[in-house]
N, C-alpha and C positions, 0 to 999 in steps of 0.2 A: 471294951475292945472295939476298934473301929472296923467298919464294913470294908472288906477287901477291895471292892470297886472304888471306894473313896480313897483308900491308900494308893491304889494303882494310879488313879487320876492325879493325886497330889505328887507322887513320885515322877509321873510322866511330865508334869509341868516343870518340876525341878530339873529334870534331865533335858527338857526342851524337845520331847518327842510326843507323838500322838499316843493317847492311852491304848488304843487298839494295837499299835505296834509293840508297846511294852507287854501287853497281855500275850501277844504272839510269842515274844521272846521268852516269857515265863513258861508258857505251855511247852515250848520247844525244850527248854531246860528241864522241865519235869519229864518229858518223854525221854530225853537223853539219860536221865537219872533212873529210868525204869519205873517212874511213878504214874505214867499214863500209857495206855495201850491203844488209844484212839488216834494216834498219829505216829508217823515214822520217826525214828531217831535220825540224827544228823548222819551217822554212818550208813544207816539203811537207805537214806535218801541219796547219798553219794554213790552207793552201790547200784541203786536203781538207775541213776543217770548214766553210769558207766555201762550197765547192761543194755540200756536202750541204745546207746551210741554203738556198742558192739553189734547189736542186732541190726541196726540200720546199715552198718558197714557190710555185714554178711548178706543182707538182702541185695545191696548194690552189687556185691561180688557174684551172687547167684544170677542176677539179671545179666551181667556181663557174660558169664559162662553160658547162660541159656541162649544168648543171641550170637555168640561167637561161632564162626563157621567151623565145621569139623574138617580137619586136615587128615588125610590118610597117613598112617604110620609108615615110616620108611622100612621097617623090617617085616 
């Protein structure tokens, strides 16, 4: 049986990519399949990006509301 690093290097050359890029893709596929718990799955990463974006929008809205002048209510 061939060493996995050697197999990855050979396959990377065949695909025309860098071996470390191929290793990253393999690791991500393993995480998505539930075989790794040391990195986020693709879905988890997308959710994190969406939550960070929403958080930034809420922070901006809070800043606007904090700095907005207070108008008296007409009633």
